[in-house]
N, C-alpha and C positions, 0 to 999 in steps of 0.2 A: 630205682636209686637216683638220687640227685647229686649233682656236683656243683661246687662253688666256682664261679668264674668272674674274674675282675673285668671291668669295662672302664673305658676312659671317655670323658665327655669334653668336647670343645666348649670353653667358656665364652666363645664369641658367636658361634653359629649353632651350637647344640648337637653337632654330629657325634655319633657313638663309634668307638673303635675298640677292637679286641685287645690291643696292646698300645703302649705309649709310643709316641713319635714326637720328634722335635717340631714338626709343622703339621697343621691340619690340612689334609688333602682336599677338603671341601671348600674352605674359605681362604686358605693360604696364610693364616695367622701363625706366628711362631710362639712356641712355649705356652700354648693355650689349652693343652690337654690336661685334665685333672682326673685322678682316679675316683670313680664312683663307688659307692658301697657295694660289697659283694652281694650278688643276687643268686638265688637258687635256680639253676638251669637244668631242667629235666632232660633226660636222653630223648632223642627223637623217637616218636611212636606214632605212626599214621592213624592209629585207632584212638589216640588220646582224646581228641575232640569228641568222638562219638561216645567214649566211655565216661567222660566227665564234661557234659555240655555246659555246666555252670562255671567251669574254670575261666577266670578272667584272662584275656589276652590283651597285649599292648596294641594300641592303635598306631597307624603309620604317621599321624600328625603329632605324636608325642603325648596326647592326652590320655589319661588313664581310662581303662575300659570301664564300662558300666552303663546302665540305662538311666538316663536323666529323669525319666518319668517315674521311676521307682516300681514299674509294673512290667510284666513280661510282654514283649512286643510280638505281634503276630503278623504274618504276611497277609496282605489284603489288597484288593484293587484300589487304584488311586482315587476313583470316583466314589469309593465307599468311605473315604476319610472325611470326617466332619470338620468343616471350616467355620470358625467363628470370627467375629470382628475383634481386632486387636484392642485390648484395653489400654487406652492412652492416658498417661498421667501428666497433666500440665505442670511445667516447672515454675510457672509464674514469670518467666522471661521469654517474651515472644520470639526474639531472635534465636535464643537457645532452642526453643521448640521447633523453629524452622529447620535448624541444622539436624535435629534428631528425627525429622520427618513428621512433625506434628505433635511431639511429646514423647515421653518415655513409655515404652511398651513393658507391660508387666512381665517379669522374668528375663528381661534383656540384660546384657552385660556390655557396658560402654567403656572403652579404653580411651583416655584423653592424655595427650602428651604435648610437650612444648618446652621452650627454653626456661631455665631457672628465672623466677621472678616475673614471668610474663602474665600471670594471673590465673593459673590452674586452680589453686586452692581457694582463691577469692571467688571465682565464679561458682565453684561447687559449694562453698559455704553459703553463698547467697541463695543458691538453688535449694539447699537443704533447709534453710530457715524459712524460705517461701513455702515449701511443701509441708513443713512441719506445722505451720500456722494455718494451713488450709483446713476448713471445717471437715471435709471428707477424709483428710489424712492427718487429723490432729494427733500429734505425738508419734507419728509413724515414720520418722526419719532418724537414722543413726549415722553419725559421723565417726569413723574409726581413723585415728591418726597414729602413724608409726614414726613420723619424722619430728613432730612437734609435741610439746607437752600440752596438757589440757589448759593450762594457764595461758599459753601462747595462742591457742585457738580462741579462748574467751576474750583475750585482748584484741584480736583481729575483729571479732564480732562486735565488740564495744566500739572500736574505732570506726567501723563501717555503719554503726547505729542499726544493727540487725536485731530483730526480735529473737532472743535466744532462750526464752522461757520454755518452749516446747521441744527444742532440739535435744536429742540424746547424744552423748559423746562418750567415746571410749578410747583410751590410749593403750594399744596392744599391738604386738607384732607376730604372735603365734597364731597360725591360721586355724588350728583346732579350737583354741580359746575364742577366736573371733566367731567361728561358726556356732559355738555353744551360746555365745551372747546373742547372735542373730536368731537362733532358735528360740531363746527365751523372750526376746523383745518382739520378734516377728514384725519388723518394719516393712513398709511398702517400698522404701528406698534406702539403700545403704551406700556409703562412700568409703572407699579404702584409699588412704593417702599415706604412702604410695605402695605399689606392688613390689618395688625393689627392696622394701624394708621387711616384707612378710616372709616368714619361714615356716616350714613344717617339720615336726619331729621325725617324720619318716625318712628324711634325708640328712646325712651327716656332712653338711657343707655350710658355709657362711651365707647369710642372707644376701641377695643380689646376684648370686650365681645363676647360671642357666638352668640347672636342675631345680633349684629352689623356686625360681620365678615360674617355671613351667608347671611344676606340681602344685604350687600354692594357687596359681590362677585356675588350674583345672579343678581343684577342690571348691573354690569359690564359685566357679561357673556351674559346676554340678549342683551346688546348693541353690543358686538362683533359679535354675531350670526346675528343680524339684519343688520349690516353695512359691515361685512367682514373684520373688523380691527383685526389684530393679536395682542393678548394681553398677556403680561407677568405680573404675580402677584408674588411679593416676599413675602415669608412667614417665620415667626419665627419658631424656633423649641424648644421643651421642653428639660428638662435635660435628658430624655430618648432618645432623638434624633429624635422624631417624630414631625410632623408639629403641631404647636399649633393651637387651635381652634377646631371647630366641625369636626367630621370625614366626614360629608356631604360635606365639602369643597373640598375634594379630589374626590368625586363622581361627583361634578358639572363641574369640569374642564376637558379638553381633555388630558392633559399631566401633569404628576407629576415628577419633577426632584429633586434629592437629591445631594448635595455636600458631598463628602467623602474625607477623608485625615486627617492626624494629623497636629496639629498647628505648630509643630516643623519641619515638612517636607516641602520641597519646591514644592512638587507635589500635585496637586489637581485632583480629579476625580468627574465627574458628571455622575450619573446613572439614567436612566429612569425606574421608578418603575411602571408607567402607561403611555401608549401611544396609542391613538386611530389611529394614523397615521404612526406607525412604530413599530420596535421590542422593546419588554420589556427587561429590564436588559442590554440594550445597554450602553456602557461605553465610555466616552470621557475623555482623560487624558491631563492635562495641567501642565505647570511649572510656579510657581509664581516667577516673576522677578520684578525688579524696574520699568519696563515699563508695568506692568500688567500681565495678564495670557497669556502665549504663548503655543500653541498646541505642543504636542510631536508627532513627525513623526513616531518614532519607539518605541512604548511603551514597547514591550517585553524586549528591551535592558536595560531599566532603572531598571527593577526588577530582573535582573540577576547579582549577585555578583560573580566576578571572583577571585578565590583564586590562590595563587602560587602552591598549591597542594590540592588534595581533603581533605575535613574534614568530620568527623563523624557527623551524624545527619542532613545532608543537601541533598536535592534532588530537581530537577527541575520538575515541573509538567506543563502540557499543559492544561490550563483552556480555557473556551470559554465564553466570555462576549458579549452578544448580537449576533452580526453577524460575529464576528472575533475571532480567537484563540489568546491566550495570554500566554506567558511563564512567570511563576513566580516561585520564589524559596521558598520552604517550609523548615523551620528549626525546629528541635525537640531537646529537652534536657530532658533526663530521668536520674534521680539521686535518690540515697537513701533518703528516707524521714526521717526527724528528729522528726516527730510527726504523725499527721493524713496525709495520702497521699493527695496531691493537684493535681488538673487537671485545666489547664488554656489554653485557645485557643484565640489567637488574629488573627482576620481575618477569623475565621472559627466558625462553630456552636459548642458550648461547649457540648451540649447534644449528638451530633453525635460523637464527639471525645470519650466520655465515652463508647458509644456503639461499636465503632471500636476497642477500646482497649480490650473489652471483646471478640470480634470476633477473634482478634489476639491471645489471650490466648487460646481459644478453638480450633481454626483451624490452627493457625500458630505455636503453641508450645512456644510462647514467652509471659511471664506474666509480669505484671507491678504492681502487688499488693505490697504494702509497698514502692512504689517509687513515687516520684513527676514526673509529666509529663507536660512539657510546649511546646506548639506548636505555631509557629509564621509564618505568611505569610509576606515576606519581602516587604517593600515599603508601607505598610498600606492598601493594597488591601483587600477587603472583598470578599471572594470566597463563593458563596452560592450554587454552583452546586455540585452534588454527584460525579462528575468525579475526585474530589480531594482525594477520599478515599484511593486509593492505594498508592499515593504519601505520604500521612500522615503516613500510617503504615510503609512504607519502611524507612521513615526518623526516626521514633521511633525505629525500629529494628536496624538501623545503629547506633543510639546513645547508645542503650542498649549493643550491641556487641562491640562498640567502633571500628567499621570497616567502613572506608569511602566508599561511593559508587562512581563510576567513574563520573568525572565532565562532561563527554560526554553523560550521560544517561538522558533521558527524560521519564516521566511516566504519564499515565492517566488511569483511570478505576474506576468503582463503585464496592464496596465490599458488598456482601449480608450477611445476618445473618448466612447462612450455609457455609460461606467461599468461595462462588463462586465469580468469577470476571465477572461482568456484563458489557455489552457494553454501550457506551455513544454516544450521537449524534455527527455527523460530525467528525468521527474518522480520515478519510484520510486528511481532512483539518488540523487537529492538527498535523499529521505526517509531512505534508508539511511545517508547521510553524517551527517545530523542525529542519528539514533539512535545512531550510533557515538560521538558526542561528548556523549551524555547528555541531549539535548533531549527534553522530555516532551510538548510541544504543537507543532503545525504548522498554519499557515493556508495553504492551497494552492488552486489552481483546481479546480473540481469535475471537470473533464475529466481531471485528473491523479490523482484519488483512486484508491487501490487498492481491490480487492475487500474487503468487510467481513470476510470470513472468512480473509483472507490471514494466515497464521501469522507471517510475518517482520515484520509491522507491529503486532503486539499490544502492544508496549511504548511506543507513542506515540499520543497523542490527535490524530487527523487531523481538522481542521475544513475541509471542502470548501465553498467559496463561489462564487457566480456573479456577485454584484454588489459594487461597492465599499462601499456603505453596509452590506451584510451583513458584510463583512470588518472594517470599523471597529467595528461593534457587537460582533462576536464577540471581537475582540481585547481590548476593555475589559471584557468579562464574565469573562475568565479570572482 
C-alpha cells in the first residue's frame, strides 16, 4: 500500500520539510516554504530494493535517479575503465576557450552567470554563430531563448554583424519540448537562455522556483550526458552576486563561469569557479565594444596605469589567474580619520586587509590606528590569491610615508602573521611576465628567488626578502 504525503520545499535553499513552518531551519529565510506536489510514499520495507532493483531512488544532491549512459552499470576495477581523449570543440574565441580549459568538451554542461546586461547572451550568441559556421559543425548549433523573442535575438545578431544563416533558434520554455527539439536537431552545442525561465510539466509550480530549476536542469543534464551535446545554461544572479536557485544546480553541472566587471567599465572578465575539464579560477578578459565582446590579447597592459612620474600609494603586483600570470596595479590611500577609522577593499578580501594592517603594525613598525585605509585593484579585477599581500602592504606604506615607489618595481609574496614573507606558486613565471613588460626591479619571497647565474633573469634586479620589515626597507631604498 502507498500513502500520499505532502512535503514543503524552501524556495531559497531547496531544503525539504514534512510540514510547513514560518522559517526555514536550514538557511534562516522566513516564509520561503512552499508546498510541493503530493508524492507517493511507500511504506518502509527493507526488502524493497532487493525485490525491485529497477525502482528509481532519489539522490542526495537533488538530481533525479537514472543512468546517464542509458546502459546498465557494472562494478569493475578502476584500471579496467577505458579512458579516451576528451573531444574539444573550439568556440572560435580563444579567451573563452582558455576559461573552458581548451574548448568545449562533448557532453559537458556549462553554467554561466552574471549581472543583468553584463554580456552573457552576447558572448553565447557570438559563440553559437562561430560554431555554427565552422565547417566541421555546420548547422550544428541551437540557441533556445526563453526570455527574448526570436525577433529580439535576430536584432542582436544583426547589430553585432554576426553570420546568422546557419544558427538554428527556438523560443520555448517547456523542457520536454526543448528536449524533443534537441533530439530532432541533434546539435553539437545548445544554449539555454535562461534556466530560470524553463519549466517541466512534472512539477506544479511557477518557473524560477527551486523545484523547477533543479528538475529542469537535471533533465537537460541527463540529455547532454546521453547524447554528447555540449550544453550552455544561462543563470541569473542574486543581489549578493551568487547564482540564483538551489545550490545543487552548481553541483550538477560540469563547469560554472561567472562574469565579473563593473557596469561603467568597458572590460569584462569571465572566471571559472568550477571546471571538471580545466583549471579553476582561470580568467578570460574581454572588451565590450559596439560589435560585441572582443578578446584582449595582452591583459596585463590594460590594468597598468602609466604616470608621468611615480605617485605615492601605487605599486604593481604580479598575480596569477588560472594558468597565466597577470600584472595589476594596487592603489592605497591612507588618511586621517574624521571619526571611526574605516577599512575598505575593492577587488580584495576585506577581512584579509584588516589582518595585514595588524601584521604591518606589529612587524613593520607602521601603524594605521586612527586612519582610514582604502585599497583598490585597478580595472575591476578581483584578486583572491594570497600572493597580493606584500603589494598591498607596500602600497599602504607608500601612502602613509607619502613616498612614491619606483614605477619599474613589481612585487609579489604572501605575508604571514609572524611577519615572514612566504613563497607563492609559479614564482619564476611571474618574474618573466614582469620582465616582458619592462620592469627592472622585483621584490619577491626568498624561496621564489631564481639562481644567481640564471641567464633568463639578468635583465631584472631581484630582491629576495624573508621578513616584512626587510621588504619595506628595500622598497624605499630603490
